[in-house]
N, C-alpha and C positions, 0 to 999 in steps of 0.2 A: 503495500500500501503506499509507503515512503516514496519505493521508487516514482510510482504512479503518479504521486506528488509532484515529483521534481520535475516529471517531463511537462506535466501540468503546467505546474509553473514554468517554465523553461519557453516554451510556448507559449503561453500568453503575455509574458517580457517581449518576447521576438518581436509579436504583434502588433504590440502595444506601442515599444518603439521602432517599428516599420513607418514609411511613408507611402507602403502599396495600398491599395484602399481596393476592397471585396468590389465587385462588379455583377452586372448578367447577364446571362448568353444573351448572346448576337442575334438571336430572333425571339426575345422577349421583349414584353409590348412598356416595358419600364425601362431598356435600354437608351434609348432617345431624350430620356430625362436626365437618368445620372450622367452619361458624357455630357447634357449640353452645363451642368453645373461643378464638372468636375474641372474645370479654370479657377472656379473659386476657390476651391480646396489647395490649390497648390501656391 
């Protein structure tokens, strides 16, 4: 259980400190809205 917690902590820390943002699939109806807001996030 301690190893699982360590892995999850490190994964969360890496995601929190990353500049990468999740995105929708290219076929998603929400993708154009997300792409339009991308400039404001940078």
